[in-house]
C-alpha positions in Angstrom: 3.2 30.4 -10.6 4.1 29.2 -14.0 2.0 26.4 -15.4 0.3 24.8 -18.3 -3.3 24.1 -19.3 -4.2 20.4 -19.7 -6.5 19.2 -22.4 -9.8 17.4 -21.9 -9.3 13.8 -20.8 -11.8 10.9 -20.9 -10.6 8.3 -18.4 -12.1 4.8 -18.0 -11.9 3.6 -14.4 -9.9 0.4 -13.9 -10.1 -2.0 -11.0 -7.3 -0.4 -9.0 -9.3 2.9 -8.8 -12.7 1.4 -8.1 -14.1 2.5 -4.8 -12.1 5.8 -4.7 -14.0 9.0 -4.2 -13.9 11.2 -7.3 -12.2 14.0 -5.5 -9.3 11.7 -4.4 -9.1 10.2 -7.9 -8.8 13.6 -9.5 -6.2 14.7 -6.8 -4.0 11.7 -7.6 -4.2 12.2 -11.4 -3.7 16.0 -11.3 -0.9 16.5 -8.8 -0.2 20.1 -9.8 -3.9 21.3 -9.4 -4.9 22.9 -6.1 -7.7 21.0 -4.3 -9.8 24.1 -4.2 -9.8 24.1 -8.0 -10.8 20.5 -8.1 -13.8 21.1 -5.8 -14.8 24.1 -7.8 -15.0 22.3 -11.1 -16.9 19.4 -9.4 -19.4 21.9 -8.0 -19.8 23.5 -11.4 -20.4 20.1 -13.1 -17.4 20.4 -15.3 -16.3 17.0 -14.2 -18.7 14.3 -15.5 -19.0 10.6 -14.8 -20.8 8.7 -17.5 -22.1 12.0 -18.9 -23.6 13.2 -15.6 -22.7 15.5 -12.7 -21.4 13.9 -9.5 -20.6 15.1 -6.0 -17.2 15.0 -4.5 -18.0 12.0 -2.4 -19.1 9.9 -5.4 -17.3 6.5 -5.4 -16.1 5.3 -8.7 -17.0 1.9 -10.2 -15.1 -0.2 -12.7 -16.0 1.0 -16.2 -17.0 4.5 -15.2 -16.0 7.1 -17.9 -14.7 10.3 -16.2 -14.5 13.5 -18.2 -11.7 15.8 -16.8 -11.9 19.4 -18.1 -8.9 21.5 -19.1 -7.2 22.7 -15.9 -4.1 24.7 -15.2 -1.4 22.6 -13.5 1.7 23.8 -11.8 4.9 23.0 -13.5 6.5 20.6 -11.0 10.0 19.3 -11.3 10.1 15.5 -11.0 13.2 14.5 -9.1 15.4 11.9 -10.8 15.7 8.7 -8.7 19.3 7.8 -7.8 21.1 5.8 -10.4 21.9 3.2 -7.8 18.1 2.6 -7.3 17.5 2.5 -11.0 20.3 -0.2 -11.4 18.9 -2.1 -8.4 15.4 -2.3 -9.9 16.8 -3.3 -13.3 18.7 -6.1 -11.7 15.4 -7.4 -10.2 13.4 -7.8 -13.4 12.2 -11.4 -13.3 10.2 -11.4 -16.6 10.2 -9.1 -19.7 8.2 -9.6 -22.8 7.3 -7.1 -25.6 4.3 -6.1 -23.5 5.1 -6.4 -19.9 7.8 -6.3 -17.2 7.6 -8.0 -13.8 9.9 -6.9 -11.0 10.8 -8.5 -7.7 10.2 -5.2 -5.9 12.5 -4.6 -2.9 10.9 -3.8 0.5 11.1 -0.2 1.5 10.5 1.4 -2.0 7.1 2.8 -2.8 5.6 1.9 -6.1 5.1 5.6 -7.0 5.8 9.1 -5.6 3.3 11.2 -3.7 2.2 12.1 -0.2 5.7 13.2 0.8 7.5 10.5 -1.3 9.5 12.1 -4.1 9.8 9.1 -6.3 9.0 5.4 -6.4 9.4 2.3 -8.6 7.5 3.7 -11.6 9.5 7.0 -11.7 12.8 5.0 -11.3 11.8 2.6 -14.1 10.9 5.5 -16.4 14.3 7.1 -15.8 16.1 3.8 -16.3 14.1 2.7 -19.3 13.8 5.8 -21.5 12.9 3.5 -24.4 9.6 2.8 -22.7 7.9 6.2 -22.5 4.4 4.7 -21.7 5.4 2.2 -19.0 2.7 2.1 -16.2 2.0 0.3 -13.0 -0.6 -2.5 -13.5 -1.3 -2.9 -9.7 0.3 -1.8 -6.4 2.1 -3.2 -3.5 2.6 -1.6 -0.1 5.9 0.1 0.4 7.2 -2.5 2.8 5.9 -5.5 0.8 8.4 -7.1 -1.6 7.8 -9.3 -4.6 6.1 -9.5 -8.0 5.0 -6.2 -9.4 3.6 -6.0 -12.9 4.3 -3.0 -15.2 2.8 -2.6 -18.7 4.8 -1.3 -21.6 2.0 0.5 -23.4 -1.7 1.4 -23.0 -3.0 -1.6 -24.9 -1.1 -3.9 -22.6 -2.3 -2.0 -19.5 -6.0 -2.4 -20.6 -5.5 -6.1 -21.3 -3.8 -6.7 -17.9 -6.5 -4.8 -16.0 -9.2 -6.9 -17.7 -7.3 -10.1 -16.8 -7.1 -9.1 -13.2 -10.6 -7.8 -13.1 -12.1 -11.0 -14.6 -9.9 -13.1 -12.3 -8.0 -14.7 -15.1 -4.9 -14.2 -13.0 -3.7 -15.1 -9.5 -1.4 -13.4 -6.9 0.1 -15.3 -4.0 2.0 -14.0 -1.0 4.3 -15.5 1.6 3.9 -14.1 5.1 5.4 -15.0 8.5 2.7 -14.8 11.1 2.4 -15.2 14.9 1.2 -18.6 16.1 -0.3 -21.5 14.2 -3.4 -21.4 12.0 -6.0 -24.1 12.9 -6.0 -27.1 10.6 -3.3 -25.4 8.5 -5.9 -23.5 6.3 -8.1 -20.5 7.1 -10.4 -18.3 5.0 -11.3 -14.8 6.2 -14.4 -13.1 4.9 -14.3 -9.7 6.7 -15.3 -6.3 5.1 -12.6 -3.6 5.3 -13.0 0.1 5.8 -10.3 2.7 5.2 -9.8 5.8 7.5 -7.2 8.3 8.4 -5.7 9.2 11.7 -5.5 12.9 12.8 -1.9 13.1 11.4 -3.1 11.8 8.0 -1.8 8.3 8.3 -3.9 5.9 6.3 -5.3 2.9 8.2 -7.7 0.0 7.5 -10.0 -1.8 9.9 -12.6 -4.7 9.8 -16.0 -3.0 9.8 -19.5 -4.0 8.9 -19.8 -0.9 6.6 -16.6 -1.7 4.8 -16.0 -3.2 1.4 -16.1 -7.0 1.0 -12.8 -8.7 1.3 -11.7 -12.4 1.3 -8.3 -13.8 2.0 -7.2 -17.5 2.1 -4.3 -18.5 4.4 -2.5 -21.9 4.0 0.3 -23.0 6.4 3.5 -23.9 4.6 5.7 -24.5 7.7 5.1 -24.3 11.4 7.9 -23.0 13.8 7.9 -22.8 17.6 5.9 -19.6 17.9 5.1 -18.6 14.3 4.2 -20.0 10.9 5.1 -19.4 7.3 1.8 -19.1 5.4 0.8 -18.6 1.8 -2.0 -16.0 1.4 -4.2 -15.6 -1.7 -6.7 -12.9 -2.1 -10.1 -12.7 -3.9 -10.2 -8.9 -3.5 -7.5 -6.3 -3.6 -8.2 -4.0 -0.7 -5.6 -1.7 0.9 -3.5 -3.6 3.6 -5.9 -6.6 3.2 -3.6 -9.4 4.1 -2.1 -7.6 7.1 -5.5 -6.6 8.5 -7.1 -10.0 8.0 -4.1 -11.7 9.5 -4.3 -9.5 12.6 -8.1 -9.9 12.7 -7.8 -13.7 13.2 -5.0 -13.4 15.8 -2.0 -14.1 13.6 -0.5 -10.7 12.7 2.3 -10.5 10.1 5.8 -10.3 11.5 7.4 -6.9 11.4 4.1 -5.1 10.9 4.3 -1.8 12.7 0.7 -0.8 11.9 -1.3 -3.9 12.8 1.2 -6.2 14.3 2.2 -7.4 17.8 5.0 -5.3 19.3 6.3 -8.1 21.5 6.3 -10.6 18.7 8.1 -8.1 16.4 10.8 -7.4 19.0 11.5 -11.1 19.4 11.9 -11.5 15.6 14.0 -8.3 15.4 16.5 -10.0 17.8 16.6 -12.8 15.3 17.4 -10.5 12.5 14.1 -9.3 11.0 14.3 -5.7 10.0 11.2 -5.4 7.8 7.7 -6.5 7.2 7.7 -10.3 6.3 5.2 -10.1 3.4 6.3 -11.1 0.0 4.4 -11.4 -3.3 6.1 -14.6 -4.3 4.1 -15.5 -7.5 1.7 -14.0 -10.0 0.0 -15.5 -13.0 -2.0 -13.6 -15.6 -3.4 -13.8 -19.1 -1.6 -11.8 -21.8 -3.2 -11.9 -25.2 -4.4 -15.5 -24.7 -1.1 -16.6 -23.2 -0.9 -17.6 -19.5 2.2 -16.2 -17.9 3.4 -17.6 -14.5 6.1 -15.7 -12.7 7.9 -16.4 -9.4 10.0 -14.0 -7.3 12.3 -15.6 -4.8 12.6 -14.5 -1.2 15.3 -12.0 -0.4 18.4 -13.4 1.4 17.5 -11.7 4.7 14.1 -13.5 4.9 15.6 -16.8 3.9 18.3 -16.5 6.6 15.6 -15.8 9.2 13.7 -18.9 8.2 16.9 -20.9 8.5 17.3 -19.6 12.0 13.7 -20.5 12.9 14.2 -24.0 11.5 16.1 -25.2 14.5 13.1 -24.6 16.7 10.4 -25.8 14.3 8.1 -28.5 15.8 7.3 -30.2 12.5 6.7 -29.7 8.9 3.2 -29.1 7.6 3.9 -29.3 3.9 7.0 -29.4 1.7 8.7 -26.1 1.2 7.6 -24.1 -1.9 9.9 -23.2 -4.7 12.1 -20.3 -3.8 11.6 -20.8 0.0 14.4 -23.2 0.6 
């Protein structure tokens, strides 16, 4: 197979990669390198973390410096995302500065390609904005989650934004429709989360004593007959965190096929819900000493569902938030 040899790379681990095993980290960065090759260079000590040898199961920490040796990668053709998708994403830019872009990501589009997905938001934006050759994802959203997604325009901006999120100089808030009514309108969930895979390879998350610490705050915005619109804020950024924590306290997110309630989902499907009702509605972050606050309005299908639920609502808990009306 034709290919090319990469050069030595020194990569500093950012918050979005913390906790990953080194073998998985390498596999995601070096998509054209066979896993057998990755394990071989790990065994030989050619991959170094902070100057020392590590085993394949070593879990990375923020600030770790990973040396990746020269490796032969397969030449892989990167498919061009459809022009219609590129145009759709460009139309959903809610903020652009000289350093950063914030998109209102649509539900159903992954943030990046991989694991059977040919392309995602980042590949589409690179194709649509050829003037931004170093554009990168600052964080991630689940494929079915919509809302604020931050992209940096260059490496300096990426480092600055990662530092802002790591030092909690920013804030991300989500809107979710959940089953039932939260007690007293506010609930904080402190429950460690552990990732695992099913036999078919599907990635799942569960509350487990040997998991990683995770904290989510839920605040009721509006109570309906059999469900509630809540705002969720997170102190940690674990995979599927809001969805798993919501299910853990008995209030699964509407439309959640992994952790949700099938009967609840079927009832909302009859009322028009065709997706996961989880939306990153606002984000704030420090950018070079400036505080930027960005809102992403709910898509029309979610607004229309809330309008239909309104007729059966028992009473308002709080005034609607901006963008929810």
